[in-house]
N, C-alpha and C positions, 0 to 999 in steps of 0.2 A: 504494500500500500504506500503510495507516494503522499507526502505531506506538503502542504502549501500554506504559508502564513501570510495574512494580509491585515494591516491595521486600518481601521476606519473610525471616523468620528460620526456619531449618529446625528443626522439632520432631520429625520422624520421617524418618529417612534413606531410607525406602522410598517415600515419597510426598510430593507437594506439592499442596496444595489451593488453587486460584485461584477466588475468588468475586467476585460483583458486577462482572463484566467487561462492557465496552461493545460486545459483539459479538452478532450475531443467532444463534439456534439454527441449526445446520447450516452456518454460515459456517466455511470452512477458514482456519486460522491457523497461523503458524509460531512455534514457541516456542524461544527461545535462553536458556540459563541461564548466567549469568556469576557466579562466586563472588567475593565481595569479599576482597581480600588484606589482611593486616594492614598498618598504616602502615609504610612503609619508614623513616620518620624514627626510629621506635622501634628498628628493627634496626640502623640506622646508629649511633645513640647507644650501643647495647649493644656494637657492634663496636669503637667508639672506646674505650669503657671497658676492654674486653678488651685492646686494644693497649697502653693505659697500664699496666694491671696486669702485662702480660707484660714490658714495658720496665722496670718497677720491680724485677723479679726480679734483675736484674744491676746495679743501681745501686751496690751496695757493692763488688762485684767484677766490673767490666765485662769483657767478652770483647774481646781484641785482634783485629785483622784476621788476625794470624798464627794465633791460636786457632781462629778461624772457618774459615780455609783448611785447617788440620790436620783439623778435623772433616769438612769436605767431602771431602778426599782420602781419609780413612779410609772414609767412606760409599761412595765410588766404588770402592774396593778390596773392598768387601763386608765390612768389619770391623764 
């Protein structure tokens, strides 16, 4: 089985047009479409930034372990 790879940018979500293919008319082919995912590095850096921002919220008045446990206990009691 020969493999042929072609990259396209979707312009119409209802159809994909493939042209100038190296196959003969009537030749049966299998088509697999794989969408490119956004770079995970960008997501990772955004997540790290969010963590830093979240941690900075309590810099001036940090929560103690006791405060955290009190919140957990209240949540578990349904309060």
